[in-house]
VEXDREN-2710 file (C-alpha; in Angstrom, 1 decimal):
% VEXDREN-2710
k/r/px/py/pz
1/MET/13.6/-3.3/-5.0
2/LYS/12.6/-6.8/-6.2
3/ASP/10.0/-7.1/-3.4
4/VAL/8.3/-3.9/-4.8
5/PHE/8.1/-4.8/-8.5
6/GLU/8.3/-8.6/-8.8
7/GLY/5.1/-10.0/-10.2
8/LYS/3.5/-6.6/-10.6
9/ASP/1.6/-5.3/-13.6
10/ILE/3.1/-1.9/-14.4
11/LEU/2.0/0.9/-16.7
12/VAL/4.5/3.5/-18.0
13/THR/3.0/6.5/-19.8
14/GLY/5.3/8.3/-22.2
15/GLY/7.2/5.1/-22.2
16/CYS/9.2/5.9/-25.3
17/GLY/10.7/9.1/-23.9
18/SER/14.1/9.4/-22.4
19/ILE/12.9/8.8/-18.8
20/GLY/10.0/6.5/-19.7
21/SER/12.1/4.1/-21.7
22/GLU/14.8/4.0/-19.0
23/ILE/12.1/3.2/-16.4
24/VAL/11.0/0.3/-18.5
25/LYS/14.6/-1.0/-18.9
26/GLN/15.3/-0.8/-15.2
27/LEU/12.0/-2.4/-14.2
28/LEU/12.8/-5.5/-16.3
29/LYS/15.6/-6.3/-13.8
30/TYR/13.0/-7.0/-11.1
31/ASN/10.9/-9.6/-12.8
32/PRO/7.6/-7.8/-13.1
33/LYS/4.5/-9.7/-14.4
34/LYS/4.0/-7.2/-17.2
35/ILE/5.0/-3.7/-18.2
36/ARG/2.5/-1.8/-20.3
37/VAL/4.3/0.9/-22.3
38/MET/1.9/3.6/-23.4
39/ASP/2.9/6.2/-25.9
40/ASN/1.4/8.1/-28.9
41/ASN/4.5/7.6/-31.0
42/GLU/3.9/4.4/-33.1
43/SER/7.4/4.3/-34.6
44/ASN/9.2/4.7/-31.3
45/LEU/7.0/2.0/-29.7
46/PHE/8.0/-0.3/-32.5
47/TYR/11.7/0.4/-32.1
48/LEU/11.5/0.0/-28.3
49/GLY/9.8/-3.3/-28.7
50/GLN/12.6/-4.5/-31.1
51/GLU/15.2/-3.3/-28.7
52/LEU/13.8/-5.0/-25.6
53/ASN/12.6/-8.2/-27.3
54/THR/10.7/-9.6/-24.4
55/ASP/7.1/-10.9/-23.8
56/LYS/7.0/-9.1/-20.5
57/VAL/6.4/-5.8/-22.4
58/ARG/3.1/-4.8/-24.0
59/LEU/3.1/-1.9/-26.4
60/LEU/0.1/0.3/-26.2
61/ILE/-0.6/3.1/-28.7
62/GLY/-2.5/5.8/-27.0
63/ASP/-2.6/9.3/-25.7
64/VAL/-3.2/10.3/-22.1
65/ARG/-5.7/12.9/-23.4
66/ASP/-8.0/10.0/-24.4
67/ARG/-9.9/9.2/-21.3
68/ASN/-11.4/6.0/-22.7
69/ARG/-8.0/4.7/-23.8
70/VAL/-6.5/5.5/-20.4
71/TYR/-9.2/3.5/-18.6
72/ARG/-8.7/0.5/-20.9
73/ALA/-4.9/0.7/-20.4
74/MET/-5.2/1.0/-16.6
75/LYS/-7.4/-2.1/-16.1
76/GLY/-5.6/-4.6/-13.8
77/VAL/-2.5/-2.4/-13.2
78/ASP/-0.7/-2.4/-9.9
79/ILE/1.8/0.5/-10.3
80/VAL/1.7/3.6/-12.6
81/PHE/4.7/5.7/-13.7
82/HIS/3.4/8.8/-15.4
83/ALA/6.1/10.2/-17.6
84/ALA/4.0/11.5/-20.5
85/ALA/4.2/15.2/-20.9
86/LEU/4.8/18.2/-23.3
87/LYS/8.2/19.4/-22.0
88/HIS/9.7/21.9/-24.4
89/VAL/9.3/25.4/-22.9
90/PRO/9.0/27.4/-26.2
91/LEU/6.6/25.0/-27.8
92/CYS/4.4/25.1/-24.7
93/GLU/4.5/28.9/-24.8
94/TYR/3.2/28.9/-28.4
95/ASN/0.8/26.0/-27.8
96/PRO/-0.6/26.6/-24.3
97/PHE/-3.9/24.8/-24.8
98/GLU/-2.0/21.7/-25.9
99/ALA/0.2/21.8/-22.8
100/VAL/-2.9/22.0/-20.6
101/SER/-4.6/19.2/-22.5
102/THR/-1.6/16.8/-22.0
103/ASN/0.0/17.9/-18.8
104/VAL/-3.1/18.7/-16.8
105/ILE/-6.2/17.0/-18.3
106/GLY/-4.1/13.9/-19.3
107/THR/-2.9/13.7/-15.7
108/GLU/-6.4/14.0/-14.4
109/ASN/-7.5/11.2/-16.7
110/LEU/-4.8/8.9/-15.3
111/ILE/-5.6/9.8/-11.7
112/SER/-9.3/9.0/-12.1
113/ALA/-8.5/5.7/-13.9
114/ALA/-6.0/4.8/-11.2
115/ILE/-8.5/5.4/-8.4
116/ASP/-11.3/3.5/-10.2
117/SER/-8.9/0.6/-10.9
118/ASN/-7.6/0.4/-7.3
119/VAL/-4.0/0.9/-8.4
120/GLU/-1.5/0.4/-5.5
121/LYS/0.9/3.3/-6.4
122/PHE/1.0/6.2/-8.8
123/ILE/4.3/8.1/-9.4
124/GLY/4.2/11.3/-11.4
125/ILE/7.4/12.5/-13.1
126/SER/7.8/16.3/-12.6
127/THR/10.4/18.9/-13.1
128/ASP/12.2/21.8/-11.3
129/LYS/10.4/24.1/-13.8
130/ALA/7.3/23.6/-11.6
131/VAL/9.0/25.7/-8.9
132/ASN/7.9/29.3/-9.1
133/PRO/6.9/28.8/-12.7
134/ILE/7.2/31.7/-15.2
135/ASN/6.2/29.7/-18.3
136/THR/3.3/27.5/-19.4
137/MET/5.2/24.3/-19.2
138/GLY/6.2/24.9/-15.6
139/ALA/2.7/26.1/-14.6
140/THR/1.1/23.0/-16.1
141/LYS/3.6/20.7/-14.4
142/LEU/3.0/22.5/-11.1
143/LEU/-0.7/21.9/-11.4
144/SER/0.0/18.3/-12.4
145/GLU/2.0/17.9/-9.2
146/LYS/-0.8/19.4/-7.1
147/ILE/-3.6/17.3/-8.5
148/ILE/-1.5/14.1/-8.0
149/THR/-0.3/14.8/-4.5
150/ASP/-3.6/16.4/-3.3
151/THR/-5.3/13.0/-3.7
152/ALA/-3.6/12.1/-0.5
153/LEU/-6.3/14.2/1.2
154/SER/-8.9/11.7/0.0
155/GLN/-9.8/8.5/1.7
156/ILE/-8.5/6.2/-1.0
157/ASP/-6.1/3.3/-1.0
158/THR/-3.9/4.3/-3.9
159/LYS/-0.7/6.0/-2.9
160/PHE/0.1/9.0/-5.1
161/CYS/3.4/10.9/-5.2
162/CYS/5.7/12.9/-7.5
163/VAL/9.4/12.9/-8.2
164/ARG/10.8/16.3/-9.2
165/PHE/14.2/16.7/-11.0
166/GLY/16.0/18.8/-13.5
167/ASN/17.5/18.3/-16.9
168/VAL/18.5/14.8/-18.0
169/LEU/21.8/14.6/-19.7
170/ASP/21.7/13.7/-23.4
171/SER/17.9/13.2/-23.4
172/VAL/15.9/13.7/-26.5
173/GLY/15.5/17.5/-27.3
174/SER/18.1/18.6/-24.7
175/VAL/21.1/20.8/-25.4
176/ILE/23.7/18.1/-25.6
177/PRO/22.4/16.6/-28.9
178/LEU/22.2/20.1/-30.3
179/PHE/25.7/21.0/-29.2
180/LYS/27.1/17.8/-30.6
181/GLU/25.6/18.5/-34.0
182/GLN/26.9/22.1/-34.0
183/ILE/30.4/20.9/-33.0
184/LYS/30.3/18.3/-35.7
185/LYS/29.8/21.2/-38.2
186/GLY/32.6/23.2/-36.7
187/GLY/30.4/25.6/-34.8
188/PRO/29.2/28.0/-33.8
189/VAL/27.7/26.6/-30.6
190/THR/24.7/28.7/-29.6
191/ILE/23.7/29.5/-26.1
192/THR/20.9/31.8/-25.0
193/ASP/22.6/33.4/-22.0
194/GLU/26.2/33.1/-20.7
195/ASN/25.0/33.0/-17.0
196/MET/22.4/30.2/-17.5
197/THR/22.7/27.3/-15.0
198/ARG/20.8/24.0/-14.8
199/TYR/20.4/21.1/-12.5
200/PHE/21.0/17.8/-14.2
201/MET/21.1/14.0/-13.7
202/THR/22.0/11.0/-15.9
203/LYS/19.1/8.8/-17.0
204/PRO/20.1/5.8/-14.9
205/ASP/20.6/7.8/-11.8
206/ALA/17.3/9.6/-12.3
207/VAL/15.3/6.4/-12.8
208/ALA/17.1/4.6/-9.9
209/LEU/15.9/7.4/-7.6
210/ILE/12.4/7.3/-9.1
211/LEU/12.2/3.6/-8.2
212/LYS/13.5/4.3/-4.7
213/ALA/10.7/6.9/-4.2
214/THR/8.2/4.2/-5.3
215/LYS/9.5/1.9/-2.6
216/HIS/9.3/4.6/0.2
217/THR/6.2/6.6/-0.7
218/LYS/3.4/6.7/1.9
219/GLY/1.3/9.0/-0.3
220/GLY/1.3/12.7/-0.9
221/GLU/5.1/13.3/-1.1
222/ILE/7.2/15.2/-3.7
223/PHE/10.6/13.5/-3.8
224/ILE/13.1/16.1/-4.9
225/LEU/16.2/14.5/-6.2
226/LYS/19.5/16.0/-5.3
227/MET/21.4/17.0/-8.4
228/ASN/24.6/18.7/-9.5
229/ALA/24.4/22.1/-11.2
230/LEU/26.4/23.4/-14.1
231/LYS/26.7/26.5/-16.3
232/ILE/25.5/25.8/-19.8
233/VAL/28.5/27.6/-21.2
234/ASP/30.8/25.3/-19.3
235/LEU/28.9/22.3/-20.6
236/ALA/29.4/23.7/-24.1
237/LYS/33.2/24.2/-23.5
238/ALA/33.6/20.7/-22.1
239/LEU/31.9/19.2/-25.2
240/ILE/34.0/21.4/-27.6
241/GLU/37.2/20.3/-25.9
242/GLU/36.2/16.6/-26.0
243/LEU/34.5/16.4/-29.4
244/GLY/36.1/19.1/-31.5
245/PRO/39.4/17.3/-32.2
246/ARG/37.5/14.1/-33.1
247/HIS/35.8/16.0/-35.9
248/GLY/39.1/17.6/-37.1
249/TYR/38.6/21.0/-35.3
250/ARG/40.9/22.7/-32.8
251/PRO/38.7/23.6/-29.8
252/GLU/39.8/27.2/-29.9
253/ASN/38.4/27.5/-33.4
254/ILE/34.9/26.5/-32.5
255/LYS/33.1/29.7/-31.4
256/ILE/30.4/30.1/-28.8
257/GLU/27.7/32.6/-29.8
258/TYR/25.1/34.1/-27.5
259/THR/21.6/34.5/-28.9
260/GLU/18.9/35.7/-26.5
261/LYS/16.8/34.1/-23.8
262/ARG/13.9/32.2/-25.2
263/GLN/10.3/32.9/-24.4
264/GLY/9.5/31.6/-20.9
265/GLU/13.1/30.6/-20.1
266/LYS/14.7/31.2/-16.7
267/ILE/18.4/31.9/-16.1
268/HIS/18.4/29.7/-12.9
269/GLU/16.0/27.0/-11.8
270/SER/15.2/26.0/-8.2
271/LEU/14.6/22.7/-6.5
272/MET/11.9/24.0/-4.2
273/THR/10.3/27.3/-3.0
274/GLU/11.2/28.9/0.3
275/GLU/7.7/27.9/1.6
276/GLU/8.2/24.3/0.6
277/SER/11.5/24.1/2.4
278/GLU/9.7/24.4/5.7
279/TYR/8.2/21.0/5.0
280/ALA/11.2/19.3/3.4
281/SER/13.2/16.5/5.0
282/ASP/16.8/15.9/3.9
283/ILE/17.1/12.2/3.3
284/SER/20.4/10.8/1.8
285/ASP/20.2/11.4/-1.9
286/MET/16.9/13.3/-2.0
287/TYR/14.6/15.8/-0.2
288/VAL/11.2/14.6/0.7
289/LEU/8.5/17.3/0.7
290/LYS/5.1/16.6/2.4
291/TYR/2.8/19.2/3.8
292/HIS/-0.7/17.8/3.2
293/SER/-1.1/16.1/6.6
294/SER/-1.7/17.9/9.9
295/LYS/0.6/15.3/11.4
296/ASP/3.5/16.7/9.3
297/ILE/5.8/18.8/11.5
298/ARG/7.3/21.9/9.9
299/ASN/11.1/21.7/9.5
300/THR/12.7/24.3/11.8
301/ARG/15.8/24.2/9.5
302/GLY/13.7/25.2/6.5
303/ASN/15.1/28.7/6.1
304/SER/18.7/27.5/6.3
305/LEU/18.0/24.6/3.9
306/TYR/16.5/27.1/1.4
307/LYS/19.5/29.4/1.7
308/ASP/21.8/26.4/1.0
309/LEU/19.8/25.5/-2.1
310/LYS/19.9/29.1/-3.4
311/ASP/23.7/29.0/-3.2
312/ILE/24.2/27.1/-6.5
313/ARG/27.6/25.5/-6.7
314/CYS/28.4/24.6/-10.3
315/LEU/30.7/21.9/-11.5
316/SER/34.0/22.8/-13.1
317/ILE/34.6/22.1/-16.8
318/GLY/36.9/19.2/-15.7
319/GLN/34.2/17.7/-13.5
320/ILE/31.7/18.0/-16.3
321/LYS/34.1/16.2/-18.7
322/LYS/34.6/13.4/-16.2
323/ILE/30.8/12.8/-16.0
324/LEU/30.3/13.0/-19.7
325/ARG/33.0/10.3/-20.1
326/GLU/31.5/8.1/-17.3
327/VAL/28.1/8.0/-19.0
328/ASN/29.6/7.6/-22.6
329/ILE/28.3/10.9/-23.9
330/VAL/31.7/11.7/-25.2
END
């Protein structure tokens, strides 16, 4: 990896978020020339700067919606990691114009600036909610994927690609912080549907694979990271069994309550569509999807690959507890 990032000037949008900040931390291991961290959250930028305490990081207050600010931030950049997004499904449902402004128009601003600034590589961070989307957030992220990867059709030097993955364990706004707080109070732990499943990764694993995709991109790919799946109710039970006694509660006394599915929420997510699977290659710890070039050969195993992906195998409660301990969540 050092040969990819050493001496490079790198821009990370949404750099104070769970994924963005982890990208910054891992990039520092490879001796980059400079990392520009762009975010519209002044306080979090300040705290990140205090935590990192290095002159290799520049803190840029700005919003991807602001085209002029994006152009100024992009000048002289070699590599872009675009992690800025509105990601909360219910909030995007209630504020669809805002989701479009950030997830679509903001992405277009960055693409234009990257092309005009002759950036080497541009990596967009996407989500499994972009697969067959039924909500505003997923639809805007699908369009963001498309406008990023479709630039491969143009005769330009910048290599554009996306990385698609699911939920990140213990990220800001995810269910684990919510469950932790509910357990601390003795419950109840609230879940929208007892059958709900999600793909997930840890922050370090997700970012390590993002950096790997950066190394291998030729332009136009969607790197779909392989992930474990779990039932949300099993995650809740694992946390209750681990954390309940620490707060003075017997696990069996902390109740789980089912509410109702939120606006725009799926029971099960998917890693790719059946049509996409025809153009997907299975490479070690990821799938690589590319179907923009006439040179790309359709995968004859596509149908069986899709069937394998549809057969979601969820981790047991014991396996979930082991992972939670390994990443110091419990």
